[in-house]
C-alpha positions, 0 to 999 in steps of 0.5 A, spaced: 062 743 609 059 735 610 052 735 609 049 730 614 044 725 612 038 727 615 037 734 616 040 738 622 035 744 625 040 747 629 044 748 622 039 748 616 042 749 608 039 755 606 038 753 599 033 748 602 029 754 606 023 756 602 022 762 606 029 764 606 030 764 599 024 768 597 026 773 602 033 773 599 030 774 592 027 780 593 029 787 595 035 789 591 038 794 586 042 794 582 050 795 583 054 798 579 057 792 575 062 795 570 068 791 569 074 793 570 078 795 563 084 799 563 083 806 558 085 804 551 084 796 552 078 795 547 081 798 541 088 794 542 085 788 543 081 789 536 087 790 533 090 784 536 085 780 533 086 783 526 093 781 526 090 774 529 086 773 524 090 774 518 094 769 521 090 764 520 084 765 514 078 760 514 080 758 520 076 757 527 080 759 533 078 759 540 082 762 546 081 759 554 082 765 559 082 759 564 081 758 573 084 760 578 089 754 581 087 752 587 091 753 593 088 747 598 082 745 599 076 750 597 081 756 596 084 759 591 089 763 588 087 770 585 084 769 578 089 772 572 086 771 566 091 767 560 095 772 557 093 770 550 086 770 552 088 777 555 092 780 550 086 778 544 080 780 548 082 784 554 077 781 559 080 778 565 073 774 566 075 768 569 072 761 565 071 765 559 071 763 552 074 767 545 072 764 538 074 768 531 069 764 526 071 766 519 066 770 516 068 773 510 076 775 508 077 776 516 073 773 523 068 774 527 069 775 534 065 772 540 065 772 547 062 767 552 063 768 559 060 765 565 052 766 568 053 771 573 049 769 579 044 775 580 038 777 585 033 772 585 038 767 583 040 761 588 047 761 587 047 769 589 048 767 595 051 759 595 056 761 589 062 762 593 066 763 586 060 767 582 055 770 587 055 776 588 054 776 595 061 773 595 065 776 589 062 783 588 058 786 583 058 780 577 058 783 570 054 780 566 054 780 558 051 786 556 056 790 561 062 786 558 060 787 551 059 795 554 066 796 555 070 791 550 066 793 544 065 786 543 059 781 542 058 777 549 055 771 550 053 767 556 058 760 557 051 756 556 051 758 548 059 756 546 056 749 544 052 751 539 057 756 537 062 750 536 058 746 532 060 744 526 066 748 526 072 744 521 077 743 525 077 749 531 083 751 533 085 752 541 089 756 546 090 758 552 088 756 559 085 749 559 083 749 567 077 751 566 071 745 565 067 746 559 065 740 555 064 744 548 072 744 549 072 737 551 074 734 544 079 739 542 087 739 544 091 744 544 094 747 537 101 748 538 100 752 531 096 757 534 101 757 541 107 759 537 103 764 532 100 768 539 107 768 542 110 771 535 104 775 534 105 778 541 113 779 541 112 786 537 108 791 541 104 796 540 103 804 542 098 802 547 102 796 550 108 800 549 105 804 554 103 800 559 109 797 560 113 805 561 107 804 567 109 798 570 117 800 570 116 807 572 112 804 578 118 799 579 123 804 579 118 806 585 118 800 588 125 799 588 125 807 592 120 803 597 125 797 598 131 801 600 127 806 604 126 799 609 132 796 609 133 799 616 128 794 619 130 789 614 136 789 619 134 790 624 130 784 624 125 784 618 129 780 614 129 778 606 121 777 607 120 784 610 123 788 604 119 783 600 113 784 603 114 792 602 115 791 595 109 786 594 105 791 598 107 797 593 106 792 586 098 791 589 097 799 591 100 801 584 099 795 580 095 789 580 101 786 584 108 783 582 109 780 575 112 774 579 115 771 585 119 777 588 127 775 589 129 779 594 137 775 596 141 778 602 149 775 602 149 768 601 142 768 598 144 773 592 148 768 588 141 763 589 138 765 581 130 764 584 131 766 591 124 767 593 123 763 599 126 770 601 127 767 609 133 769 611 136 775 615 139 782 611 146 783 616 149 791 614 155 788 611 151 784 605 150 786 598 142 785 597 140 783 590 132 786 588 129 782 582 123 785 582 117 788 577 110 790 578 105 788 574 100 793 571 092 792 572 092 791 565 097 785 566 103 787 563 110 786 567 116 790 569 122 786 570 127 790 573 134 788 578 139 792 582 143 789 587 146 795 592 150 794 599 146 794 605 151 799 609 150 804 603 157 802 601 160 796 596 166 792 600 172 792 595 170 785 593 164 786 592 164 793 588 170 789 584 164 784 581 159 790 581 164 792 576 165 787 572 157 785 571 156 793 570 162 792 564 157 787 561 151 789 561 153 795 558 156 791 553 150 787 552 145 793 552 149 797 547 148 790 542 141 791 542 139 794 535 133 793 530 136 788 525 141 785 529 142 777 531 138 777 538 143 772 540 149 779 539 147 782 546 148 775 549 155 774 546 157 781 547 155 781 555 158 773 556 166 775 551 166 780 558 164 776 563 169 770 560 174 775 560 173 778 567 173 771 569 180 769 566 183 776 569 181 774 576 185 766 574 178 762 575 178 759 568 181 753 567 182 754 560 183 760 554 177 766 554 176 763 547 176 756 549 171 758 554 167 762 549 167 756 544 161 751 544 165 745 547 166 749 553 163 755 556 166 754 563 165 761 564 157 758 565 158 756 572 158 762 573 152 764 570 148 758 568 142 762 567 140 767 561 141 774 560 135 777 557 129 774 554 122 779 551 118 781 556 110 783 556 103 780 558 109 775 561 115 776 564 118 771 559 114 773 554 113 770 547 115 763 550 111 759 546 115 761 540 120 757 535 127 757 536 127 761 529 123 766 531 126 768 537 133 765 539 134 764 532 130 771 530 132 778 529 132 784 534 126 789 531 122 795 533 117 794 538 120 789 541 121 790 549 127 785 552 131 785 558 138 784 559 140 781 565 148 778 565 151 777 572 156 773 576 154 768 582 159 766 587 155 761 591 159 760 599 160 753 598 164 753 591 171 752 593 173 755 585 172 762 588 177 766 593 174 766 600 173 773 600 168 773 593 164 767 596 157 768 598 157 774 594 152 774 588 150 780 582 145 782 578 144 788 574 137 787 569 134 793 565 128 793 560 128 796 553 124 798 547 127 796 541 126 803 537 127 805 530 134 806 530 136 804 536 134 802 543 131 805 549 132 804 557 126 804 560 128 802 567 134 808 566 132 811 572 136 806 576 143 807 575 148 801 575 154 804 576 157 802 584 158 810 585 152 811 582 147 806 586 151 808 593 148 815 591 142 814 589 141 810 596 143 817 599 138 820 595 132 816 597 
């Protein structure tokens, strides 16, 4: 709010009223300041730091949690910690920094957090970002240390901690304004190594991903139950809101912007506007994922007939995508190239499109590196790593990611589709406006792959039966 040039007695500024400050400074008890952490996170984060330490002997490592972005003026979006920071700490505090200093054959870690504004401090009532009267109980260093089994200090000690550090490496989010970090720039090397370490999930992370997938399946049920309301006028946004409410109730929230594309919107790959109607004759594409309170997300897609029964045209497209999906999932095996499932799925798509007369060239020409005509109807990738980010491990090297091999502990998505836009004149009129995607989350095991999301059927008849049951 603007500050007057001269004091206005009708609107006194509370920070400038001694009597108010004195009265507000006393008479308060101590609220429960236990930080919100999930069971097992302290041990998991400690193990993550050990792996990180082994990759950088003798180097000082710095990772920042970041700050919530501004939505408008003085209103911010909800804060979510940087994924690398959370992986290494288990801490969800805004504006925090963790420093790993070389010590012996490893590192000692210290977490630095902003000073909480407790009773007796001006910020208690005047700081909308940290004051307890504004944000609720504000954990201090001892509170965080107790739940994370980690040394925790105030951010004011960060400059001294970094003084004298030789060529420290920085990762995380730099949206916070920490003067001590100003001389540093983000280290591509540290970011890459963190991404590549996060490719292999430990048992604690796998349990979180199972929880995310299970909650997401429940979200699909909730959305399907609301189809009549959506058709009656609620539209796509009613269904998007249904899932987002479910995600906020069962987890931290949606792991990414929920995609609800009905009818001609289904071919739009990331239809997150969700401002269209839902019609009884539509096929509706739902791409949704619950993020747990430990920030691990699912990513699952199914395409449903709003009426409960696919039309012959919708079913034919769905059947081809299903065949591609099964071929892709069958290629997800430890030791195989990451690209194997991509090629397996694409071969089925290209052959099917050729059989329908939609390719201007042969299947072999289309699949060649100088062809790719089949990708007109599938321009996106068809799988990725999954974890703390929906598109996880994105800072990895090409050699470790697309050019690497699949290994036990990886969690991947497989998600082929066909997207026939209503204005694509190369497509027969009866297929225009149909978009189908199938996406599952797979855990690589020692001998194969487990489909974490297999509670949802992938065949057209199974989907119709599942809808009737839910």
